[in-house]
C-alpha positions as CSV (number, residue, x, y, z in Angstrom):
1,M,0.0,0.0,0.3
2,E,3.0,2.4,0.9
3,E,4.3,1.5,-2.7
4,W,1.1,3.2,-4.1
5,V,0.8,6.1,-2.1
6,E,4.8,7.0,-3.0
7,M,3.7,6.0,-6.6
8,N,1.0,8.5,-6.4
9,E,3.0,11.2,-5.1
10,G,5.5,11.0,-7.4
11,V,3.0,11.1,-9.9
12,R,1.6,14.2,-8.7
13,E,4.8,16.0,-8.6
14,A,5.9,15.2,-12.4
15,V,2.3,16.5,-13.2
16,G,2.8,19.2,-11.1
17,S,6.3,19.9,-13.0
18,M,4.7,19.7,-16.2
19,R,2.0,22.0,-15.7
20,V,4.8,24.8,-14.6
21,S,7.0,24.0,-17.2
22,M,5.0,23.9,-20.1
23,A,4.7,26.6,-22.9
24,W,1.8,28.2,-24.1
25,S,2.5,27.0,-27.4
26,D,2.4,23.3,-26.2
27,L,-0.9,24.2,-24.3
28,A,-2.4,25.5,-27.6
29,V,-1.4,22.1,-29.4
30,L,-2.9,19.9,-26.5
31,Q,-6.1,22.0,-26.4
32,G,-6.4,21.5,-30.2
33,R,-5.6,17.9,-30.4
34,W,-8.2,17.6,-27.1
35,Q,-11.0,19.6,-29.1
36,A,-10.0,17.0,-32.4
37,M,-10.5,13.6,-30.4
38,A,-14.0,15.7,-28.3
39,G,-15.4,16.5,-32.1
40,M,-14.3,12.4,-33.4
41,V,-16.4,11.4,-30.2
42,E,-19.3,13.8,-30.9
43,R,-19.2,11.7,-34.8
44,T,-18.9,8.8,-33.0
45,L,-21.7,9.1,-31.1
46,A,-24.0,10.8,-33.8
47,R,-23.3,7.4,-36.0
48,L,-24.2,5.1,-33.1
49,T,-27.3,6.9,-32.2
50,S,-28.3,6.6,-36.1
51,W,-27.6,3.4,-36.3
52,F,-29.6,2.4,-32.9
53,K,-32.7,4.2,-34.1
54,S,-32.4,2.3,-37.3
55,W,-31.9,-1.0,-35.7
56,L,-35.0,-0.2,-33.3
57,A,-37.3,0.9,-36.2
58,G,-36.2,-2.7,-37.8
59,R,-37.0,-4.3,-34.5
60,N,-40.8,-3.0,-33.9
61,P,-43.0,-4.5,-35.9
62,S,-45.4,-1.3,-36.2
63,R,-43.3,0.7,-37.8
64,R,-42.8,-2.0,-40.6
65,G,-46.2,-2.0,-41.4
66,G,-46.8,-5.5,-40.2
67,T,-47.0,-8.4,-37.6
68,Q,-43.7,-10.1,-36.3
69,P,-43.3,-13.2,-38.3
70,S,-42.8,-16.4,-36.0
71,L,-39.6,-18.3,-35.6
72,S,-41.2,-21.3,-37.7
73,E,-42.5,-19.3,-40.7
74,G,-40.6,-20.2,-44.0
75,I,-38.6,-23.1,-42.2
76,P,-39.8,-26.8,-43.4
77,S,-41.8,-28.5,-41.1
78,D,-38.6,-31.6,-41.3
79,E,-35.9,-28.7,-40.2
80,L,-37.5,-27.9,-37.4
81,V,-37.2,-31.3,-35.7
């Protein structure tokens, strides 16, 4: 447990020194990368939302204009056994 505490303190010190020594141009680069990643996440979430809505629409029989077929429909009875 003490090792974890020491490691945590070491990481905190390293991050603190990085913050102090980082130039403003570095901050601008990091901010640009962060914004690019946020844009990728937004686009991915939009695609997933669109896919999920279409998947739900395909599963909902009322949206397809009919009733949901049974599992045995279209399968010969000798294949069901």
